[in-house]
C-alpha beads as a LAMMPS data file, in Angstrom:
LAMMPS data file: protein, C-alpha beads

308 atoms
307 bonds

1 atom types
1 bond types

-500.0 500.0 xlo xhi
-500.0 500.0 ylo yhi
-500.0 500.0 zlo zhi

Masses

1 110.0

Atoms # bond

1 1 1 0.000 0.000 0.000
2 1 1 1.439 3.359 -1.056
3 1 1 1.678 6.167 1.510
4 1 1 0.919 9.880 1.281
5 1 1 1.256 12.765 3.726
6 1 1 -1.183 14.605 5.947
7 1 1 1.063 17.095 7.683
8 1 1 3.634 14.944 9.497
9 1 1 1.476 11.822 9.230
10 1 1 2.321 9.007 6.815
11 1 1 -1.056 7.586 5.747
12 1 1 -2.136 4.780 3.435
13 1 1 -3.610 6.107 0.208
14 1 1 -6.716 4.034 0.935
15 1 1 -8.266 4.609 4.352
16 1 1 -11.137 3.027 6.261
17 1 1 -14.204 5.104 7.076
18 1 1 -15.621 3.948 10.406
19 1 1 -19.163 5.343 10.295
20 1 1 -20.609 1.807 9.996
21 1 1 -19.196 0.753 13.365
22 1 1 -22.007 0.600 15.919
23 1 1 -24.614 1.355 13.272
24 1 1 -24.470 -1.399 10.656
25 1 1 -22.003 -3.772 12.347
26 1 1 -21.310 -4.796 15.951
27 1 1 -18.053 -4.867 17.921
28 1 1 -17.094 -8.389 16.821
29 1 1 -17.534 -7.635 13.121
30 1 1 -15.731 -4.315 13.609
31 1 1 -12.688 -6.224 14.878
32 1 1 -12.747 -8.408 11.765
33 1 1 -12.994 -5.401 9.452
34 1 1 -10.255 -3.433 11.234
35 1 1 -7.968 -6.471 11.340
36 1 1 -8.471 -7.050 7.624
37 1 1 -7.634 -3.396 6.943
38 1 1 -4.386 -3.489 8.913
39 1 1 -3.376 -6.771 7.279
40 1 1 -4.044 -5.225 3.843
41 1 1 -1.728 -2.291 4.574
42 1 1 -4.423 0.249 5.483
43 1 1 -3.286 2.342 8.440
44 1 1 -5.656 5.341 8.248
45 1 1 -8.922 5.071 10.194
46 1 1 -11.451 7.911 10.156
47 1 1 -14.251 8.184 12.721
48 1 1 -16.111 10.906 14.662
49 1 1 -17.581 11.422 18.114
50 1 1 -20.982 11.705 16.435
51 1 1 -20.917 8.337 14.648
52 1 1 -23.298 5.910 16.392
53 1 1 -23.320 8.310 19.361
54 1 1 -19.747 7.440 20.228
55 1 1 -19.922 3.685 19.624
56 1 1 -17.865 3.980 16.450
57 1 1 -14.956 5.357 18.470
58 1 1 -15.458 2.723 21.178
59 1 1 -15.510 -0.173 18.721
60 1 1 -12.509 1.182 16.817
61 1 1 -10.558 1.618 20.051
62 1 1 -11.241 -1.974 21.082
63 1 1 -10.311 -3.296 17.644
64 1 1 -6.997 -1.412 17.725
65 1 1 -6.157 -2.211 21.348
66 1 1 -3.262 -4.533 20.499
67 1 1 -2.226 -2.766 17.271
68 1 1 -2.526 0.940 18.108
69 1 1 1.044 1.658 17.019
70 1 1 0.207 0.468 13.484
71 1 1 -2.672 2.912 13.060
72 1 1 -3.209 6.564 12.224
73 1 1 -6.452 7.436 14.006
74 1 1 -8.503 10.414 12.841
75 1 1 -11.650 11.564 14.592
76 1 1 -13.844 14.655 14.595
77 1 1 -15.524 17.052 17.003
78 1 1 -18.084 19.820 16.607
79 1 1 -21.219 18.247 15.156
80 1 1 -23.659 19.899 15.327
81 1 1 -21.675 22.952 14.347
82 1 1 -22.739 25.068 17.319
83 1 1 -24.571 24.735 20.599
84 1 1 -23.989 24.805 24.360
85 1 1 -22.021 21.528 24.362
86 1 1 -20.724 21.323 20.808
87 1 1 -19.107 23.508 18.197
88 1 1 -15.845 25.395 18.359
89 1 1 -15.814 26.965 21.818
90 1 1 -12.473 26.183 23.494
91 1 1 -14.157 24.530 26.487
92 1 1 -16.194 22.334 24.144
93 1 1 -13.102 21.342 22.179
94 1 1 -11.305 20.241 25.346
95 1 1 -14.339 18.340 26.647
96 1 1 -14.947 16.641 23.302
97 1 1 -11.325 15.538 23.092
98 1 1 -11.377 13.950 26.537
99 1 1 -14.480 12.008 25.539
100 1 1 -12.890 10.785 22.317
101 1 1 -9.665 9.765 24.065
102 1 1 -11.669 7.776 26.615
103 1 1 -13.807 6.017 24.015
104 1 1 -10.840 5.243 21.763
105 1 1 -8.796 3.980 24.705
106 1 1 -5.765 6.031 23.723
107 1 1 -3.807 8.949 25.146
108 1 1 -3.359 10.757 21.825
109 1 1 -5.153 11.259 18.515
110 1 1 -3.209 11.467 15.279
111 1 1 -5.583 13.764 13.361
112 1 1 -8.293 15.750 15.166
113 1 1 -10.747 17.350 12.750
114 1 1 -13.330 20.071 13.219
115 1 1 -16.428 18.397 11.759
116 1 1 -18.135 21.619 10.654
117 1 1 -17.366 25.339 10.865
118 1 1 -18.953 27.068 13.855
119 1 1 -20.474 30.378 12.682
120 1 1 -20.747 31.632 16.266
121 1 1 -17.131 31.234 17.385
122 1 1 -14.130 32.995 15.796
123 1 1 -11.953 30.332 14.212
124 1 1 -8.900 31.830 15.944
125 1 1 -10.377 30.827 19.325
126 1 1 -10.916 27.241 18.219
127 1 1 -7.439 27.050 16.706
128 1 1 -5.945 28.443 19.912
129 1 1 -7.521 25.647 21.955
130 1 1 -6.362 23.038 19.448
131 1 1 -2.823 24.434 19.499
132 1 1 -2.714 24.022 23.290
133 1 1 -3.786 20.391 22.928
134 1 1 -1.122 19.756 20.293
135 1 1 1.519 21.249 22.586
136 1 1 0.207 19.059 25.430
137 1 1 0.891 15.967 23.314
138 1 1 -2.749 14.921 23.030
139 1 1 -2.967 15.677 19.307
140 1 1 -0.419 15.158 16.537
141 1 1 -2.138 17.109 13.749
142 1 1 -5.392 19.032 13.313
143 1 1 -7.722 19.309 10.339
144 1 1 -11.114 20.512 9.188
145 1 1 -14.162 19.077 7.465
146 1 1 -16.949 20.610 5.391
147 1 1 -15.072 23.922 5.130
148 1 1 -15.756 26.135 2.111
149 1 1 -12.836 27.803 0.278
150 1 1 -13.243 31.081 2.160
151 1 1 -13.313 29.265 5.494
152 1 1 -10.154 27.327 4.592
153 1 1 -8.489 30.634 3.755
154 1 1 -9.741 32.319 6.937
155 1 1 -8.477 29.464 9.122
156 1 1 -5.047 29.556 7.467
157 1 1 -4.741 33.306 7.967
158 1 1 -5.811 33.109 11.639
159 1 1 -2.839 30.984 12.735
160 1 1 0.027 32.799 14.501
161 1 1 3.557 31.857 13.519
162 1 1 4.636 28.615 15.143
163 1 1 1.124 27.523 16.095
164 1 1 -0.692 24.407 14.919
165 1 1 -2.647 24.835 11.696
166 1 1 -5.199 22.765 9.828
167 1 1 -3.201 20.361 7.666
168 1 1 -6.214 18.735 6.003
169 1 1 -9.725 19.319 4.726
170 1 1 -12.260 16.495 4.464
171 1 1 -15.062 17.249 2.009
172 1 1 -17.492 15.417 -0.279
173 1 1 -15.707 14.613 -3.562
174 1 1 -16.130 11.902 -6.180
175 1 1 -16.439 11.344 -9.914
176 1 1 -20.115 12.242 -9.572
177 1 1 -19.448 15.316 -7.449
178 1 1 -16.571 17.324 -8.883
179 1 1 -17.521 20.732 -7.446
180 1 1 -14.502 20.877 -5.067
181 1 1 -12.258 21.262 -8.124
182 1 1 -13.497 24.822 -8.518
183 1 1 -13.340 25.592 -4.793
184 1 1 -11.993 23.720 -1.775
185 1 1 -9.581 21.479 -3.680
186 1 1 -8.041 24.472 -5.435
187 1 1 -7.647 26.313 -2.118
188 1 1 -5.948 23.249 -0.619
189 1 1 -3.531 23.060 -3.551
190 1 1 -2.696 26.730 -3.107
191 1 1 -1.972 26.336 0.617
192 1 1 -0.338 22.921 0.723
193 1 1 -3.229 21.393 2.657
194 1 1 -4.091 17.711 2.190
195 1 1 -7.546 16.903 0.811
196 1 1 -9.441 13.856 2.113
197 1 1 -12.511 12.949 0.025
198 1 1 -15.506 11.527 1.809
199 1 1 -18.283 9.738 -0.095
200 1 1 -15.646 8.757 -2.714
201 1 1 -18.063 6.145 -4.046
202 1 1 -21.052 8.536 -4.068
203 1 1 -22.826 6.545 -1.335
204 1 1 -22.124 3.337 -3.235
205 1 1 -23.269 4.461 -6.670
206 1 1 -19.706 4.052 -7.959
207 1 1 -19.305 0.489 -6.689
208 1 1 -21.005 -0.970 -9.757
209 1 1 -23.838 -2.460 -7.681
210 1 1 -26.424 -0.035 -9.045
211 1 1 -27.147 -0.320 -12.755
212 1 1 -29.633 1.313 -15.071
213 1 1 -32.855 -0.674 -15.445
214 1 1 -32.047 -2.991 -12.529
215 1 1 -33.606 -3.003 -9.033
216 1 1 -31.575 -1.642 -6.137
217 1 1 -29.914 -4.619 -4.388
218 1 1 -31.348 -5.422 -0.952
219 1 1 -29.162 -4.723 2.064
220 1 1 -27.160 -1.985 0.349
221 1 1 -26.696 1.566 1.616
222 1 1 -28.907 3.131 -1.054
223 1 1 -31.648 0.545 -0.430
224 1 1 -31.962 1.908 3.115
225 1 1 -32.382 5.501 1.924
226 1 1 -35.691 7.255 1.103
227 1 1 -37.334 6.142 -2.184
228 1 1 -36.833 9.549 -3.814
229 1 1 -33.071 9.340 -3.525
230 1 1 -31.343 12.344 -5.142
231 1 1 -28.428 10.103 -6.154
232 1 1 -30.498 7.630 -8.161
233 1 1 -31.278 10.003 -10.986
234 1 1 -31.490 9.023 -14.638
235 1 1 -28.526 11.313 -15.332
236 1 1 -26.324 9.665 -12.685
237 1 1 -27.257 6.160 -13.796
238 1 1 -26.420 7.117 -17.390
239 1 1 -23.027 8.388 -16.203
240 1 1 -22.450 5.162 -14.275
241 1 1 -23.103 3.110 -17.423
242 1 1 -20.613 5.180 -19.406
243 1 1 -18.002 4.941 -16.644
244 1 1 -18.501 1.171 -16.383
245 1 1 -17.964 0.870 -20.147
246 1 1 -14.826 3.032 -19.918
247 1 1 -13.401 0.885 -17.102
248 1 1 -14.251 -2.489 -18.601
249 1 1 -12.766 -1.527 -21.963
250 1 1 -9.441 -1.162 -20.141
251 1 1 -9.747 -4.324 -18.055
252 1 1 -10.720 -2.580 -14.830
253 1 1 -13.788 -2.123 -12.632
254 1 1 -15.812 0.959 -11.775
255 1 1 -14.587 0.646 -8.170
256 1 1 -10.983 0.800 -9.362
257 1 1 -11.790 3.842 -11.468
258 1 1 -13.445 5.683 -8.562
259 1 1 -10.409 5.214 -6.287
260 1 1 -7.675 5.654 -8.882
261 1 1 -9.230 8.780 -10.379
262 1 1 -9.302 10.496 -6.981
263 1 1 -5.712 9.454 -6.305
264 1 1 -4.622 10.956 -9.624
265 1 1 -5.010 14.289 -7.786
266 1 1 -1.718 14.966 -5.944
267 1 1 -3.513 16.946 -3.220
268 1 1 -5.688 13.950 -2.300
269 1 1 -4.001 12.229 0.649
270 1 1 -6.204 9.212 1.299
271 1 1 -9.474 7.899 -0.106
272 1 1 -11.620 6.777 2.822
273 1 1 -14.416 4.315 2.195
274 1 1 -16.509 2.363 4.652
275 1 1 -16.798 -1.416 4.842
276 1 1 -18.953 -3.895 6.729
277 1 1 -17.100 -7.053 5.651
278 1 1 -13.423 -8.014 5.280
279 1 1 -14.064 -8.775 1.600
280 1 1 -15.059 -5.144 1.020
281 1 1 -11.863 -4.017 2.740
282 1 1 -9.785 -6.219 0.433
283 1 1 -11.602 -4.871 -2.637
284 1 1 -11.034 -1.273 -1.542
285 1 1 -7.374 -1.884 -0.701
286 1 1 -6.660 -3.273 -4.165
287 1 1 -8.730 -0.671 -6.018
288 1 1 -6.051 2.022 -6.115
289 1 1 -3.563 0.289 -8.396
290 1 1 -4.686 1.708 -11.740
291 1 1 -2.452 4.522 -12.980
292 1 1 -4.599 6.598 -15.315
293 1 1 -2.896 8.103 -18.356
294 1 1 -3.393 11.681 -19.531
295 1 1 -5.545 10.310 -22.343
296 1 1 -7.648 8.392 -19.812
297 1 1 -8.169 11.532 -17.750
298 1 1 -9.202 13.532 -20.808
299 1 1 -11.760 10.887 -21.748
300 1 1 -13.121 10.869 -18.191
301 1 1 -13.496 14.656 -18.429
302 1 1 -15.565 14.159 -21.569
303 1 1 -17.885 11.803 -19.678
304 1 1 -18.087 13.771 -16.429
305 1 1 -17.089 17.368 -17.247
306 1 1 -15.061 19.515 -14.885
307 1 1 -17.099 22.129 -12.982
308 1 1 -17.172 25.576 -14.506

Bonds

1 1 1 2
2 1 2 3
3 1 3 4
4 1 4 5
5 1 5 6
6 1 6 7
7 1 7 8
8 1 8 9
9 1 9 10
10 1 10 11
11 1 11 12
12 1 12 13
13 1 13 14
14 1 14 15
15 1 15 16
16 1 16 17
17 1 17 18
18 1 18 19
19 1 19 20
20 1 20 21
21 1 21 22
22 1 22 23
23 1 23 24
24 1 24 25
25 1 25 26
26 1 26 27
27 1 27 28
28 1 28 29
29 1 29 30
30 1 30 31
31 1 31 32
32 1 32 33
33 1 33 34
34 1 34 35
35 1 35 36
36 1 36 37
37 1 37 38
38 1 38 39
39 1 39 40
40 1 40 41
41 1 41 42
42 1 42 43
43 1 43 44
44 1 44 45
45 1 45 46
46 1 46 47
47 1 47 48
48 1 48 49
49 1 49 50
50 1 50 51
51 1 51 52
52 1 52 53
53 1 53 54
54 1 54 55
55 1 55 56
56 1 56 57
57 1 57 58
58 1 58 59
59 1 59 60
60 1 60 61
61 1 61 62
62 1 62 63
63 1 63 64
64 1 64 65
65 1 65 66
66 1 66 67
67 1 67 68
68 1 68 69
69 1 69 70
70 1 70 71
71 1 71 72
72 1 72 73
73 1 73 74
74 1 74 75
75 1 75 76
76 1 76 77
77 1 77 78
78 1 78 79
79 1 79 80
80 1 80 81
81 1 81 82
82 1 82 83
83 1 83 84
84 1 84 85
85 1 85 86
86 1 86 87
87 1 87 88
88 1 88 89
89 1 89 90
90 1 90 91
91 1 91 92
92 1 92 93
93 1 93 94
94 1 94 95
95 1 95 96
96 1 96 97
97 1 97 98
98 1 98 99
99 1 99 100
100 1 100 101
101 1 101 102
102 1 102 103
103 1 103 104
104 1 104 105
105 1 105 106
106 1 106 107
107 1 107 108
108 1 108 109
109 1 109 110
110 1 110 111
111 1 111 112
112 1 112 113
113 1 113 114
114 1 114 115
115 1 115 116
116 1 116 117
117 1 117 118
118 1 118 119
119 1 119 120
120 1 120 121
121 1 121 122
122 1 122 123
123 1 123 124
124 1 124 125
125 1 125 126
126 1 126 127
127 1 127 128
128 1 128 129
129 1 129 130
130 1 130 131
131 1 131 132
132 1 132 133
133 1 133 134
134 1 134 135
135 1 135 136
136 1 136 137
137 1 137 138
138 1 138 139
139 1 139 140
140 1 140 141
141 1 141 142
142 1 142 143
143 1 143 144
144 1 144 145
145 1 145 146
146 1 146 147
147 1 147 148
148 1 148 149
149 1 149 150
150 1 150 151
151 1 151 152
152 1 152 153
153 1 153 154
154 1 154 155
155 1 155 156
156 1 156 157
157 1 157 158
158 1 158 159
159 1 159 160
160 1 160 161
161 1 161 162
162 1 162 163
163 1 163 164
164 1 164 165
165 1 165 166
166 1 166 167
167 1 167 168
168 1 168 169
169 1 169 170
170 1 170 171
171 1 171 172
172 1 172 173
173 1 173 174
174 1 174 175
175 1 175 176
176 1 176 177
177 1 177 178
178 1 178 179
179 1 179 180
180 1 180 181
181 1 181 182
182 1 182 183
183 1 183 184
184 1 184 185
185 1 185 186
186 1 186 187
187 1 187 188
188 1 188 189
189 1 189 190
190 1 190 191
191 1 191 192
192 1 192 193
193 1 193 194
194 1 194 195
195 1 195 196
196 1 196 197
197 1 197 198
198 1 198 199
199 1 199 200
200 1 200 201
201 1 201 202
202 1 202 203
203 1 203 204
204 1 204 205
205 1 205 206
206 1 206 207
207 1 207 208
208 1 208 209
209 1 209 210
210 1 210 211
211 1 211 212
212 1 212 213
213 1 213 214
214 1 214 215
215 1 215 216
216 1 216 217
217 1 217 218
218 1 218 219
219 1 219 220
220 1 220 221
221 1 221 222
222 1 222 223
223 1 223 224
224 1 224 225
225 1 225 226
226 1 226 227
227 1 227 228
228 1 228 229
229 1 229 230
230 1 230 231
231 1 231 232
232 1 232 233
233 1 233 234
234 1 234 235
235 1 235 236
236 1 236 237
237 1 237 238
238 1 238 239
239 1 239 240
240 1 240 241
241 1 241 242
242 1 242 243
243 1 243 244
244 1 244 245
245 1 245 246
246 1 246 247
247 1 247 248
248 1 248 249
249 1 249 250
250 1 250 251
251 1 251 252
252 1 252 253
253 1 253 254
254 1 254 255
255 1 255 256
256 1 256 257
257 1 257 258
258 1 258 259
259 1 259 260
260 1 260 261
261 1 261 262
262 1 262 263
263 1 263 264
264 1 264 265
265 1 265 266
266 1 266 267
267 1 267 268
268 1 268 269
269 1 269 270
270 1 270 271
271 1 271 272
272 1 272 273
273 1 273 274
274 1 274 275
275 1 275 276
276 1 276 277
277 1 277 278
278 1 278 279
279 1 279 280
280 1 280 281
281 1 281 282
282 1 282 283
283 1 283 284
284 1 284 285
285 1 285 286
286 1 286 287
287 1 287 288
288 1 288 289
289 1 289 290
290 1 290 291
291 1 291 292
292 1 292 293
293 1 293 294
294 1 294 295
295 1 295 296
296 1 296 297
297 1 297 298
298 1 298 299
299 1 299 300
300 1 300 301
301 1 301 302
302 1 302 303
303 1 303 304
304 1 304 305
305 1 305 306
306 1 306 307
307 1 307 308
């Protein structure tokens, strides 16, 4: 498994999203999935205090108990974005961190991410609290999530010299959602900030499980969503068919295309995707081995145009 950088962290270019832990799978299955990830060379695990009301962190902590030194653990605070016990107030940041450390069963977190911007707290105050926690040895690096380009810029400009800064941004980005290319991704490139795509498979639409004219498979993520799903549009299903044809004509799968296309962006540090079974982990881990040529990328642009 190739490695990329998030600040000082050396992370696998395929990561494991942990939002299924405690929601779709129990602690025993979580251990199987996490073990399979580590054995496959995945060292980057992304969770949040909000996932399964803290159970995701608990299950991940238990699964990593004997292999913590092999893992880069990322979690998030501040969801909802504001409120008396959430958001970016310094006291909330400190309290949230102590809760995450306890649930994860660790004395430090590798990457601590602000889940959403807090419109009611100056970002400099939040960054000040995070800097103190970095200096105390409880955090290695800090990052953000769901930040717009202007908010990325504002956070970068609010950091005093020598203080901890956001080294990553985690936003929604995939072949079916290319908007970050005209906003957050460009700002990250300009500032040397790592970009971590979430929903890299567009909630599963880019796995190849969902095909035009076929029923949605039972037990899948999209099957559990409301009937009028905004993802399952005729336009998206048409795009999926064209992307499947593109991949198969080159001896690859749509899953491999989804991962490898994101990793063709130098600013992308790790593609995090969830899994509920070890087999899914293995498929994800091997999906990043396709090096797309310039001609391939141009043809992909003709199928799914760049944002204006």
